[in-house]
C-alpha positions, -999 to +999 in steps of 0.1 A: -044+038-619-078+023-617-100+018-648-130-001-659-121-038-664-138-057-691-157-089-682-178-113-701-208-092-690-199-056-694-171-032-699-164-011-668-148+023-671-114+027-654-114+051-625-092+081-630-091+079-668-100+111-685-120+116-717-104+128-750-102+166-751-118+181-782-134+148-792-120+120-813-107+120-848-120+098-875-087+079-878-104+047-865-102+026-832-067+018-819-054-006-791-019-006-776+003-011-746-011-045-734+004-054-700-004-073-668-016-055-636-033-065-603-066-048-599-089-054-569-067-083-559-070-100-593-047-102-623-058-079-652-046-076-688-047-038-691-045-019-724-048+016-739-073+023-766-091+051-786-126+048-801-150+075-814-181+056-804-191+028-781-173-003-793-171-040-785-139-054-770-131-091-771-102-111-756-090-144-771-069-166-749-040-190-757-066-215-769-079-191-796-113-189-780-129-157-768-125-158-730-138-123-722-158-095-738-171-061-730-179-025-742-154+003-746-166+038-739-154+067-761-147+090-732-120+067-717-086+056-730-077+026-707-094-006-699-086-042-691-098-078-689-097-099-656-077-131-661-090-158-638-061-182-644-033-166-664-012-191-684+014-188-711+006-181-747-009-155-770-036-131-758-054-111-786-074-079-779-100-072-806-120-040-810-152-042-832-178-018-843-210-031-859-195-066-859-165-055-879-130-058-865-114-024-864-083-030-844-063-059-828-033-064-806-017-097-798+007-101-769+026-132-760+034-143-724+056-171-713+034-177-682+040-177-644+069-196-629+070-199-591+102-212-575+113-217-539+143-196-529+148-205-492+132-223-463+137-218-426+120-228-394+115-213-359+121-237-331+110-236-295+133-261-279+125-293-298+092-280-313+085-263-346+065-231-341+064-219-377+083-222-410+090-195-436+092-202-473+107-176-496+092-178-531+098-159-564+076-156-595+102-155-622+076-156-650+057-128-668+022-136-655+008-136-620+004-169-601-021-176-574-012-194-542-042-215-534-032-236-504-003-245-481+008-274-459+035-276-432+048-310-422+074-316-395+082-340-367+052-361-373+028-332-373+008-315-401-009-282-404-025-267-436-048-241-449-062-222-479-048-189-495-060-165-521-027-148-527-015-136-561+022-134-568+029-107-594+054-114-621+089-108-608+077-107-572+097-123-544+081-127-509+084-145-476+054-166-465+053-178-429+031-207-418+023-216-382+023-251-367-010-241-351-025-267-328-005-295-344+022-311-323+055-308-343+078-320-315+110-340-320+112-369-295+141-390-309+177-381-317+187-377-353+179-353-381+144-339-380+131-328-414+102-306-424+087-294-456+065-264-467+044-271-498+024-245-518-002-253-543-002-226-570-018-220-604+017-225-617+021-259-600+033-273-567+063-256-550+080-269-519+109-261-496+126-283-470+143-276-437+161-298-412+178-298-378+199-324-361+193-334-325+219-353-305+193-364-279+193-359-241+225-360-221+221-366-183+246-357-157+243-362-119+255-329-104+247-333-067+242-363-044+235-359-006+228-392+013+215-391+048+231-419+069+223-429+105+250-453+114+246-481+090+212-471+078+205-450+047+172-430+053+171-408+022+191-394-007+188-360-024+199-359-061+201-332-087+202-343-124+211-320-153+201-325-189+228-309-211+214-324-243+189-310-268+159-333-262+139-340-230+145-372-210+119-390-189+140-398-159+137-417-126+164-418-100+172-450-080+195-464-054+211-498-061+231-523-041+252-546-063+229-540-092+197-546-072+173-518-070+165-507-034+143-477-041+134-453-069+115-421-075+087-413-098+097-403-133+101-367-143+105-352-177+138-332-177+138-305-204+171-295-220+190-272-196+168-280-166+182-294-133+154-309-112+159-321-077+149-357-067+144-371-032+147-408-028+130-420+004+115-453+015+080-462+007+064-480+036+097-488+051+119-472+078+150-469+057+163-474+022+192-497+032+205-512+064+241-525+065+245-561+078+282-560+084+310-536+093+333-520+068+329-496+039+294-497+023+292-487-013+258-480-030+250-467-065+228-437-074+215-441-109+196-416-131+178-437-157+160-427-189+150-447-220+182-436-238+208-437-211+217-444-175+243-424-155+256-434-121+274-421-091+286-440-061+280-431-024+300-447+004+298-449+041+321-463+067+301-487+090+313-500+123+307-537+131+282-547+158+296-545+193+272-556+221+278-551+258+257-564+286+250-554+322+235-581+344+211-575+373+194-597+399+161-591+417+161-609+451+132-610+474+138-626+508+165-648+495+145-658+464+157-648+430+126-635+412+141-621+381+174-616+361+177-584+341+200-578+311+207-542+298+221-546+263+239-519+243+250-522+207+276-495+200+282-507+164+263-494+133+249-528+122+223-549+140+234-580+159+217-614+164+228-637+192+219-661+220+213-649+256+218-672+286+208-666+322+230-684+345+228-690+383+259-703+401+272-718+368+239-734+358+220-721+328+184-715+339+172-701+305+185-697+270+169-676+243+176-661+209+177-623+203+168-620+166+180-584+162+195-556+183+197-526+161+229-507+156+235-478+181+206-490+201+199-502+237+174-528+249+163-542+282+154-579+288+142-597+318+138-634+327+115-642+356+085-625+372+083-601+401+046-601+403+027-612+434+027-649+439+052-655+411+075-685+415+111-677+421+138-687+397+161-699+426+160-699+465+192-694+484+202-712+516+227-685+523+262-678+512+275-662+480+252-664+449+264-656+414+240-645+387+254-642+351+241-630+318+261-644+289+259-636+252+271-661+225+267-665+188+266-632+170+279-614+201+303-623+228+299-606+262+290-615+298+284-599+331+281-613+366+265-599+398+272-614+432+250-614+462+259-627+497+233-640+521+238-649+558+207-671+557+177-673+580+180-667+617+152-674+643+145-654+674+120-668+699+100-645+722+069-644+742+074-680+753+044-691+773+047-727+786+018-746+801+030-767+831+007-790+851+015-798+887+015-836+893+007-832+931+019-866+941+054-860+927+077-830+929+076-826+891+057-806+865+044-818+832+050-795+801+017-798+784+015-768+760+038-741+747+031-709+728+058-687+714+065-661+688+091-669+661+108-640+642+131-643+613+160-620+619+180-633+589+181-622+553+165-652+537+132-669+542+130-692+573+113-723+559+107-753+582+085-783+584+092-794+620+100-777+653+121-798+676+124-786+712+146-800+740+142-794+778+160-811+807+174-838+784+140-846+769+132-840+732+099-837+714+088-825+679+059-806+665+047-805+628+049-770+615+031-777+582+057-761+559+059-729+576+077-699+560+087-667+577+102-640+556+130-617+570+116-594+597+083-612+599+069-631+629+048-663+634+031-677+664+036-714+670+016-736+693+033-767+706+020-796+726+039-822+746+042-846+775+075-839+792+080-840+830+105-816+845+114-806+880+103-773+894+123-742+888+141-726+858+148-746+826+164-738+792+145-749+762+164-753+729+143-749+697+155-764+664+138-755+631+141-783+606+133-782+569+117-808+547+151-823+540+157-829+576+183-801+579+184-777+609+180-743+594+179-723+627+184-728+665+172-707+694+169-710+732+146-697+758+142-699+796+110-711+812+101-717+849+081-747+860+060-738+890 
């Protein structure tokens, strides 16, 4: 029922209240049935009354002072006073006419009493989204909830209210965390509290939840090996705990970190995939010896580290060599070495190039990778390059030998018949002496061809005819196999007329005859 509520200014008629039928008796004003109601969102001390004429209504509060006044109309039977802040004590309603008190009614109230019944929170993972406080007003006067505050997990949100709790009312009030971060980050018991400021005092309710923290577990590891080299690792990590974990995954060798990933925050129940790969390097790890290689994959967070081992069987370095020799006209220009490492780990060793048992060069191979091939060459096959060795004919042995970190050798053998000279187009120059039956061999031109398999090198040509011998300087002549050279000789040998055999001997700088050839000439 709505009625006119009395204020300090005026008395307002209550809506819905009828006038007295047949008019009022002269029995005098009355007041009765004082009780508390909520009108227009405010607590009101309502009462019933009867008056025969307009009358004054006054309300004394618990302090004995008049706290409200107004006018009662004779055509209504109910009215009331707004109570801005109800509190326990005696409230007296006074009806006056012409300044004389005609009726009074005193009602005693114990006052409002707001108590917390229950507190709960809604969680989204480790974050508080809202909290609900169940409160009851067990008193006999309304209480006003003026403001609230929610505090949890280091965050606070608050606000104002204008909510009246009627006497005997029990209600649930839910408050949001809003934009405040109420997120648990450390294991343990997280506590929160909801506080209400009311006209009946401060009321609060607490809630809590225990977090064990993150719990990491490596569920999948897939390393990619190429022989003794680890190129990358794929890892899946699961968080079975109730708090997130900022986690990086790494590969270790005997406790030493080889490579790690960027950190990821793993929420509870989430299983992210990590890929560990080298940064600026070809591989994460390269084995240096044969046998079983054991590395450790670790998932590391600030609160814990979990590990799992990965193993790989690695074969030791095994290097083989195939030797080769590049000969040109009996000259060894280059020695080649084809190397092959069939093991998984790299090898470091010394390589020696040997000709007929003599080491012509020795060098260090710093690394031949596992399961890899390499070609090396000593010497130069370019135009005009000096030979490593020149054969005089016979069997020549060229060896490539590996020592140190590898043990292998290979030999190639080449047989040479040596140089062989063929003389043709012999054109002698004989001079008739006239007074004697002889001829003088003055000049001789001939073509020399090397029909052997090594270079014909000579410094002197010695020729013999009819028992006479002479020599001609050849100026370090060299004739490669198959090539020809024209020689011009001069002399002063007297022979008889007719056919003669000339023997040519080609002599090197050491005085050794390297080739011999004959030709027939006619002196006439």
